PDB file of N, CA, C and O in Angstrom:
ATOM      1  N   MET A   1      59.646  79.299 183.299  1.00  0.00           N
ATOM      2  CA  MET A   1      58.755  78.868 182.390  1.00  0.00           C
ATOM      3  C   MET A   1      57.522  79.969 181.694  1.00  0.00           C
ATOM      4  O   MET A   1      56.683  79.743 180.822  1.00  0.00           O
ATOM      5  N   LEU A   2      57.857  81.404 182.594  1.00  0.00           N
ATOM      6  CA  LEU A   2      57.295  82.423 181.847  1.00  0.00           C
ATOM      7  C   LEU A   2      58.175  82.968 180.958  1.00  0.00           C
ATOM      8  O   LEU A   2      57.634  83.279 179.897  1.00  0.00           O
ATOM      9  N   LEU A   3      59.650  83.249 181.043  1.00  0.00           N
ATOM     10  CA  LEU A   3      60.331  83.383 180.089  1.00  0.00           C
ATOM     11  C   LEU A   3      59.851  82.701 178.763  1.00  0.00           C
ATOM     12  O   LEU A   3      59.464  83.309 177.765  1.00  0.00           O
ATOM     13  N   VAL A   4      59.957  81.039 178.945  1.00  0.00           N
ATOM     14  CA  VAL A   4      59.613  79.975 177.861  1.00  0.00           C
ATOM     15  C   VAL A   4      58.782  80.795 176.824  1.00  0.00           C
ATOM     16  O   VAL A   4      58.977  81.116 175.651  1.00  0.00           O
ATOM     17  N   LYS A   5      57.759  81.012 177.741  1.00  0.00           N
ATOM     18  CA  LYS A   5      56.289  80.844 177.492  1.00  0.00           C
ATOM     19  C   LYS A   5      56.027  82.569 176.218  1.00  0.00           C
ATOM     20  O   LYS A   5      55.316  82.733 175.227  1.00  0.00           O
ATOM     21  N   GLN A   6      56.865  83.363 176.845  1.00  0.00           N
ATOM     22  CA  GLN A   6      57.167  84.450 176.024  1.00  0.00           C
ATOM     23  C   GLN A   6      57.841  84.641 174.995  1.00  0.00           C
ATOM     24  O   GLN A   6      57.663  85.353 174.006  1.00  0.00           O
ATOM     25  N   ASP A   7      58.820  83.786 175.371  1.00  0.00           N
ATOM     26  CA  ASP A   7      59.773  83.570 173.730  1.00  0.00           C
ATOM     27  C   ASP A   7      59.079  83.103 172.943  1.00  0.00           C
ATOM     28  O   ASP A   7      59.349  83.424 171.786  1.00  0.00           O
ATOM     29  N   SER A   8      57.988  82.234 173.125  1.00  0.00           N
ATOM     30  CA  SER A   8      57.639  81.070 171.907  1.00  0.00           C
ATOM     31  C   SER A   8      56.446  82.296 171.614  1.00  0.00           C
ATOM     32  O   SER A   8      56.438  82.692 170.449  1.00  0.00           O
ATOM     33  N   SER A   9      55.548  82.869 172.446  1.00  0.00           N
ATOM     34  CA  SER A   9      54.856  83.913 171.599  1.00  0.00           C
ATOM     35  C   SER A   9      55.368  85.181 171.095  1.00  0.00           C
ATOM     36  O   SER A   9      54.654  85.744 170.266  1.00  0.00           O
ATOM     37  N   VAL A  10      56.390  85.707 171.406  1.00  0.00           N
ATOM     38  CA  VAL A  10      57.133  86.640 170.582  1.00  0.00           C
ATOM     39  C   VAL A  10      57.766  85.483 169.012  1.00  0.00           C
ATOM     40  O   VAL A  10      57.562  85.907 167.875  1.00  0.00           O
ATOM     41  N   ARG A  11      58.242  84.571 169.150  1.00  0.00           N
ATOM     42  CA  ARG A  11      59.234  84.102 168.072  1.00  0.00           C
ATOM     43  C   ARG A  11      57.062  83.515 166.974  1.00  0.00           C
ATOM     44  O   ARG A  11      56.970  83.178 165.794  1.00  0.00           O
ATOM     45  N   SER A  12      56.325  83.589 167.595  1.00  0.00           N
ATOM     46  CA  SER A  12      55.352  82.946 166.503  1.00  0.00           C
ATOM     47  C   SER A  12      55.009  84.502 166.303  1.00  0.00           C
ATOM     48  O   SER A  12      55.640  84.940 165.341  1.00  0.00           O
ATOM     49  N   TRP A  13      54.382  85.253 166.780  1.00  0.00           N
ATOM     50  CA  TRP A  13      54.389  86.929 166.404  1.00  0.00           C
ATOM     51  C   TRP A  13      54.716  87.615 165.125  1.00  0.00           C
ATOM     52  O   TRP A  13      54.240  88.248 164.182  1.00  0.00           O
ATOM     53  N   LEU A  14      56.415  86.848 165.925  1.00  0.00           N
ATOM     54  CA  LEU A  14      57.360  87.019 164.641  1.00  0.00           C
ATOM     55  C   LEU A  14      57.437  86.589 163.316  1.00  0.00           C
ATOM     56  O   LEU A  14      57.816  87.145 162.286  1.00  0.00           O
ATOM     57  N   ARG A  15      56.964  85.401 163.579  1.00  0.00           N
ATOM     58  CA  ARG A  15      56.983  84.582 162.067  1.00  0.00           C
ATOM     59  C   ARG A  15      55.381  85.228 161.470  1.00  0.00           C
ATOM     60  O   ARG A  15      55.273  85.784 160.377  1.00  0.00           O
ATOM     61  N   GLY A  16      54.152  85.003 162.496  1.00  0.00           N
ATOM     62  CA  GLY A  16      53.389  85.822 161.655  1.00  0.00           C
ATOM     63  C   GLY A  16      53.319  87.069 160.709  1.00  0.00           C
ATOM     64  O   GLY A  16      52.633  87.258 159.704  1.00  0.00           O
ATOM     65  N   TYR A  17      54.176  87.807 161.297  1.00  0.00           N
ATOM     66  CA  TYR A  17      54.418  89.330 160.803  1.00  0.00           C
ATOM     67  C   TYR A  17      55.290  89.228 159.290  1.00  0.00           C
ATOM     68  O   TYR A  17      55.055  89.791 158.221  1.00  0.00           O
ATOM     69  N   ILE A  18      56.458  88.206 159.703  1.00  0.00           N
ATOM     70  CA  ILE A  18      57.129  87.520 158.545  1.00  0.00           C
ATOM     71  C   ILE A  18      56.422  86.858 157.294  1.00  0.00           C
ATOM     72  O   ILE A  18      56.850  86.770 156.143  1.00  0.00           O
ATOM     73  N   VAL A  19      55.563  86.540 157.676  1.00  0.00           N
ATOM     74  CA  VAL A  19      54.782  85.632 156.652  1.00  0.00           C
ATOM     75  C   VAL A  19      53.707  86.623 156.212  1.00  0.00           C
ATOM     76  O   VAL A  19      53.171  86.344 155.139  1.00  0.00           O
ATOM     77  N   VAL A  20      53.207  87.945 156.958  1.00  0.00           N
ATOM     78  CA  VAL A  20      52.438  88.769 156.754  1.00  0.00           C
ATOM     79  C   VAL A  20      53.240  89.932 155.334  1.00  0.00           C
ATOM     80  O   VAL A  20      52.662  90.288 154.307  1.00  0.00           O
ATOM     81  N   VAL A  21      54.399  90.221 155.675  1.00  0.00           N
ATOM     82  CA  VAL A  21      55.646  91.091 154.694  1.00  0.00           C
ATOM     83  C   VAL A  21      55.988  90.445 153.749  1.00  0.00           C
ATOM     84  O   VAL A  21      56.496  91.044 152.801  1.00  0.00           O
ATOM     85  N   VAL A  22      55.799  88.804 153.689  1.00  0.00           N
ATOM     86  CA  VAL A  22      56.177  88.202 152.579  1.00  0.00           C
ATOM     87  C   VAL A  22      55.125  88.350 151.908  1.00  0.00           C
ATOM     88  O   VAL A  22      55.404  88.787 150.791  1.00  0.00           O
ATOM     89  N   VAL A  23      53.881  88.169 152.080  1.00  0.00           N
ATOM     90  CA  VAL A  23      52.450  88.296 151.344  1.00  0.00           C
ATOM     91  C   VAL A  23      52.317  89.633 150.631  1.00  0.00           C
ATOM     92  O   VAL A  23      52.046  89.717 149.433  1.00  0.00           O
ATOM     93  N   VAL A  24      52.544  90.789 151.521  1.00  0.00           N
ATOM     94  CA  VAL A  24      52.288  92.066 150.678  1.00  0.00           C
ATOM     95  C   VAL A  24      52.897  92.406 149.766  1.00  0.00           C
ATOM     96  O   VAL A  24      52.441  92.981 148.777  1.00  0.00           O
ATOM     97  N   PHE A  25      54.937  91.852 150.125  1.00  0.00           N
ATOM     98  CA  PHE A  25      55.274  92.125 149.066  1.00  0.00           C
ATOM     99  C   PHE A  25      54.941  91.423 147.804  1.00  0.00           C
ATOM    100  O   PHE A  25      54.351  91.956 146.864  1.00  0.00           O
ATOM    101  N   SER A  26      55.461  89.880 147.845  1.00  0.00           N
ATOM    102  CA  SER A  26      54.966  89.284 146.538  1.00  0.00           C
ATOM    103  C   SER A  26      53.654  89.715 146.104  1.00  0.00           C
ATOM    104  O   SER A  26      53.520  89.647 144.882  1.00  0.00           O
ATOM    105  N   VAL A  27      52.233  90.313 147.002  1.00  0.00           N
ATOM    106  CA  VAL A  27      51.340  90.761 145.972  1.00  0.00           C
ATOM    107  C   VAL A  27      51.756  92.253 145.213  1.00  0.00           C
ATOM    108  O   VAL A  27      51.793  92.536 144.015  1.00  0.00           O
ATOM    109  N   HIS A  28      52.043  93.056 146.400  1.00  0.00           N
ATOM    110  CA  HIS A  28      53.040  94.238 145.475  1.00  0.00           C
ATOM    111  C   HIS A  28      53.360  94.498 144.247  1.00  0.00           C
ATOM    112  O   HIS A  28      53.053  95.260 143.331  1.00  0.00           O
ATOM    113  N   ARG A  29      54.702  92.879 144.710  1.00  0.00           N
ATOM    114  CA  ARG A  29      55.119  92.979 143.569  1.00  0.00           C
ATOM    115  C   ARG A  29      54.703  92.326 142.243  1.00  0.00           C
ATOM    116  O   ARG A  29      55.486  92.561 141.323  1.00  0.00           O
ATOM    117  N   TYR A  30      53.929  91.765 142.023  1.00  0.00           N
ATOM    118  CA  TYR A  30      52.761  90.999 141.283  1.00  0.00           C
ATOM    119  C   TYR A  30      52.323  92.252 140.714  1.00  0.00           C
ATOM    120  O   TYR A  30      52.843  92.814 139.751  1.00  0.00           O
ATOM    121  N   ASN A  31      51.348  92.639 141.367  1.00  0.00           N
ATOM    122  CA  ASN A  31      50.553  94.184 140.847  1.00  0.00           C
ATOM    123  C   ASN A  31      51.277  95.357 140.347  1.00  0.00           C
ATOM    124  O   ASN A  31      50.693  95.992 139.469  1.00  0.00           O
ATOM    125  N   ASN A  32      52.256  95.713 140.668  1.00  0.00           N
ATOM    126  CA  ASN A  32      53.718  95.923 140.252  1.00  0.00           C
ATOM    127  C   ASN A  32      53.960  95.519 138.665  1.00  0.00           C
ATOM    128  O   ASN A  32      54.018  96.458 137.871  1.00  0.00           O
ATOM    129  N   SER A  33      54.066  94.530 138.297  1.00  0.00           N
ATOM    130  CA  SER A  33      54.502  93.826 137.232  1.00  0.00           C
ATOM    131  C   SER A  33      53.566  93.774 136.442  1.00  0.00           C
ATOM    132  O   SER A  33      53.774  94.073 135.266  1.00  0.00           O
ATOM    133  N   VAL A  34      52.476  93.440 136.808  1.00  0.00           N
ATOM    134  CA  VAL A  34      51.233  93.792 135.894  1.00  0.00           C
ATOM    135  C   VAL A  34      51.069  95.170 135.396  1.00  0.00           C
ATOM    136  O   VAL A  34      50.988  95.495 134.212  1.00  0.00           O
ATOM    137  N   ILE A  35      51.020  96.103 136.636  1.00  0.00           N
ATOM    138  CA  ILE A  35      51.201  97.786 135.600  1.00  0.00           C
ATOM    139  C   ILE A  35      52.331  97.759 134.910  1.00  0.00           C
ATOM    140  O   ILE A  35      52.069  98.175 133.782  1.00  0.00           O
ATOM    141  N   GLN A  36      53.287  97.525 134.989  1.00  0.00           N
ATOM    142  CA  GLN A  36      54.750  97.468 134.424  1.00  0.00           C
ATOM    143  C   GLN A  36      54.551  96.863 132.920  1.00  0.00           C
ATOM    144  O   GLN A  36      55.208  97.194 131.933  1.00  0.00           O
ATOM    145  N   MET A  37      53.622  96.015 132.963  1.00  0.00           N
ATOM    146  CA  MET A  37      53.492  95.336 131.643  1.00  0.00           C
ATOM    147  C   MET A  37      52.543  96.167 130.964  1.00  0.00           C
ATOM    148  O   MET A  37      52.780  96.397 129.778  1.00  0.00           O
ATOM    149  N   ARG A  38      51.452  96.695 131.513  1.00  0.00           N
ATOM    150  CA  ARG A  38      50.623  97.651 130.560  1.00  0.00           C
ATOM    151  C   ARG A  38      51.287  98.790 130.120  1.00  0.00           C
ATOM    152  O   ARG A  38      51.065  99.262 129.005  1.00  0.00           O
ATOM    153  N   ASN A  39      52.272  99.388 131.088  1.00  0.00           N
ATOM    154  CA  ASN A  39      52.634 100.448 130.978  1.00  0.00           C
ATOM    155  C   ASN A  39      53.879 100.952 129.720  1.00  0.00           C
ATOM    156  O   ASN A  39      54.156 101.942 129.042  1.00  0.00           O
ATOM    157  N   SER A  40      54.456  99.291 129.996  1.00  0.00           N
ATOM    158  CA  SER A  40      56.079  99.842 129.257  1.00  0.00           C
ATOM    159  C   SER A  40      56.018 100.126 127.825  1.00  0.00           C
ATOM    160  O   SER A  40      56.915 100.789 127.303  1.00  0.00           O
ATOM    161  N   ALA A  41      54.824  99.583 127.005  1.00  0.00           N
ATOM    162  CA  ALA A  41      54.855 100.290 125.717  1.00  0.00           C
ATOM    163  C   ALA A  41      54.283 101.412 125.531  1.00  0.00           C
ATOM    164  O   ALA A  41      54.437 101.923 124.422  1.00  0.00           O
ATOM    165  N   GLU A  42      53.359 102.215 126.674  1.00  0.00           N
ATOM    166  CA  GLU A  42      53.669 103.882 126.787  1.00  0.00           C
ATOM    167  C   GLU A  42      54.731 104.231 127.201  1.00  0.00           C
ATOM    168  O   GLU A  42      55.082 105.374 126.908  1.00  0.00           O
ATOM    169  N   SER A  43      55.417 103.587 127.834  1.00  0.00           N
ATOM    170  CA  SER A  43      57.002 104.024 128.750  1.00  0.00           C
ATOM    171  C   SER A  43      57.723 104.050 127.236  1.00  0.00           C
ATOM    172  O   SER A  43      58.149 105.089 126.731  1.00  0.00           O
ATOM    173  N   VAL A  44      57.777 102.958 126.705  1.00  0.00           N
ATOM    174  CA  VAL A  44      58.573 103.182 125.248  1.00  0.00           C
ATOM    175  C   VAL A  44      58.810 104.044 124.181  1.00  0.00           C
ATOM    176  O   VAL A  44      59.807 104.503 123.623  1.00  0.00           O
ATOM    177  N   ARG A  45      57.150 104.161 124.017  1.00  0.00           N
ATOM    178  CA  ARG A  45      56.953 105.492 123.313  1.00  0.00           C
ATOM    179  C   ARG A  45      57.144 106.930 123.848  1.00  0.00           C
ATOM    180  O   ARG A  45      57.228 107.916 123.116  1.00  0.00           O
ATOM    181  N   GLN A  46      57.213 106.955 125.354  1.00  0.00           N
ATOM    182  CA  GLN A  46      57.582 108.074 126.177  1.00  0.00           C
ATOM    183  C   GLN A  46      58.834 108.672 125.837  1.00  0.00           C
ATOM    184  O   GLN A  46      58.950 109.878 125.616  1.00  0.00           O
ATOM    185  N   LEU A  47      60.120 107.550 125.777  1.00  0.00           N
ATOM    186  CA  LEU A  47      61.343 107.342 126.106  1.00  0.00           C
ATOM    187  C   LEU A  47      61.886 107.570 124.393  1.00  0.00           C
ATOM    188  O   LEU A  47      62.963 108.094 124.112  1.00  0.00           O
ATOM    189  N   PHE A  48      61.079 107.153 123.562  1.00  0.00           N
ATOM    190  CA  PHE A  48      61.675 107.867 122.380  1.00  0.00           C
ATOM    191  C   PHE A  48      60.675 109.214 121.470  1.00  0.00           C
ATOM    192  O   PHE A  48      60.856 109.680 120.345  1.00  0.00           O
ATOM    193  N   ARG A  49      59.831 109.472 122.300  1.00  0.00           N
ATOM    194  CA  ARG A  49      59.358 110.453 122.074  1.00  0.00           C
ATOM    195  C   ARG A  49      60.433 111.490 123.285  1.00  0.00           C
ATOM    196  O   ARG A  49      59.635 112.412 123.455  1.00  0.00           O
ATOM    197  N   VAL A  50      61.142 111.706 123.788  1.00  0.00           N
ATOM    198  CA  VAL A  50      61.918 112.438 125.040  1.00  0.00           C
ATOM    199  C   VAL A  50      63.263 112.173 123.882  1.00  0.00           C
ATOM    200  O   VAL A  50      63.568 113.116 123.152  1.00  0.00           O
ATOM    201  N   ALA A  51      63.968 110.951 123.782  1.00  0.00           N
ATOM    202  CA  ALA A  51      64.969 111.252 122.742  1.00  0.00           C
ATOM    203  C   ALA A  51      64.591 111.919 121.448  1.00  0.00           C
ATOM    204  O   ALA A  51      65.389 112.617 120.824  1.00  0.00           O
ATOM    205  N   ASP A  52      63.722 111.758 121.174  1.00  0.00           N
ATOM    206  CA  ASP A  52      63.324 112.590 119.619  1.00  0.00           C
ATOM    207  C   ASP A  52      63.562 114.044 119.912  1.00  0.00           C
ATOM    208  O   ASP A  52      64.349 114.591 119.139  1.00  0.00           O
ATOM    209  N   CYS A  53      63.038 114.799 120.882  1.00  0.00           N
ATOM    210  CA  CYS A  53      62.716 116.023 121.349  1.00  0.00           C
ATOM    211  C   CYS A  53      64.290 116.045 121.448  1.00  0.00           C
ATOM    212  O   CYS A  53      64.928 116.808 120.723  1.00  0.00           O
ATOM    213  N   HIS A  54      64.771 115.401 122.141  1.00  0.00           N
ATOM    214  CA  HIS A  54      65.912 115.957 122.390  1.00  0.00           C
ATOM    215  C   HIS A  54      67.170 115.835 121.883  1.00  0.00           C
ATOM    216  O   HIS A  54      68.105 116.223 122.583  1.00  0.00           O
ATOM    217  N   SER A  55      67.362 115.414 120.901  1.00  0.00           N
ATOM    218  CA  SER A  55      67.746 114.510 119.255  1.00  0.00           C
ATOM    219  C   SER A  55      67.664 116.462 118.387  1.00  0.00           C
ATOM    220  O   SER A  55      68.534 117.135 117.835  1.00  0.00           O
ATOM    221  N   ARG A  56      66.874 116.603 118.545  1.00  0.00           N
ATOM    222  CA  ARG A  56      66.073 117.870 117.517  1.00  0.00           C
ATOM    223  C   ARG A  56      66.668 118.932 118.642  1.00  0.00           C
ATOM    224  O   ARG A  56      67.668 119.478 118.176  1.00  0.00           O
ATOM    225  N   ILE A  57      66.494 119.193 119.398  1.00  0.00           N
ATOM    226  CA  ILE A  57      66.683 120.647 120.310  1.00  0.00           C
ATOM    227  C   ILE A  57      68.455 120.473 120.074  1.00  0.00           C
ATOM    228  O   ILE A  57      68.983 121.399 119.458  1.00  0.00           O
ATOM    229  N   VAL A  58      69.501 119.145 120.618  1.00  0.00           N
ATOM    230  CA  VAL A  58      70.691 119.297 120.100  1.00  0.00           C
ATOM    231  C   VAL A  58      71.418 119.522 118.861  1.00  0.00           C
ATOM    232  O   VAL A  58      72.605 119.808 118.704  1.00  0.00           O
ATOM    233  N   ALA A  59      69.998 119.245 117.557  1.00  0.00           N
ATOM    234  CA  ALA A  59      70.389 119.109 116.288  1.00  0.00           C
ATOM    235  C   ALA A  59      70.192 121.017 115.556  1.00  0.00           C
ATOM    236  O   ALA A  59      70.644 121.613 114.579  1.00  0.00           O
ATOM    237  N   GLU A  60      69.167 121.404 116.839  1.00  0.00           N
ATOM    238  CA  GLU A  60      68.896 122.448 116.189  1.00  0.00           C
ATOM    239  C   GLU A  60      69.996 123.761 116.995  1.00  0.00           C
ATOM    240  O   GLU A  60      70.105 124.853 116.438  1.00  0.00           O
ATOM    241  N   LYS A  61      70.663 123.497 118.187  1.00  0.00           N
ATOM    242  CA  LYS A  61      71.296 124.343 119.156  1.00  0.00           C
ATOM    243  C   LYS A  61      72.677 124.959 117.949  1.00  0.00           C
ATOM    244  O   LYS A  61      73.134 124.078 117.221  1.00  0.00           O
ATOM    245  N   PRO A  62      73.137 126.073 117.820  1.00  0.00           N
ATOM    246  CA  PRO A  62      73.939 126.132 117.379  1.00  0.00           C
ATOM    247  C   PRO A  62      75.195 125.998 118.033  1.00  0.00           C
ATOM    248  O   PRO A  62      75.119 126.220 119.242  1.00  0.00           O
ATOM    249  N   ILE A  63      76.788 125.584 117.440  1.00  0.00           N
ATOM    250  CA  ILE A  63      77.478 125.721 117.714  1.00  0.00           C
ATOM    251  C   ILE A  63      78.206 126.671 118.159  1.00  0.00           C
ATOM    252  O   ILE A  63      79.359 126.445 118.529  1.00  0.00           O
TER     253      ILE A  63
END
C-alpha cells in the first residue's frame, strides 16, 4: 500500500515536472521567435556586410 502511494506521488510529481518543462520550453521558444523576428533583418544586413567584406578581401588578395 505504501509502495503504491509512493509510486503515485512520484508519478504526479513527474507529471508536474514535465508540464513545467513543456511550459518553460514553449515560452522560451516563443520569446526566441519574437527576438529572432526582430533581429532577422539586422542579422541579414550583417550577413551581407560580412559577405561583402569577404568578397572584397578575396578580390584584393593577389593571386
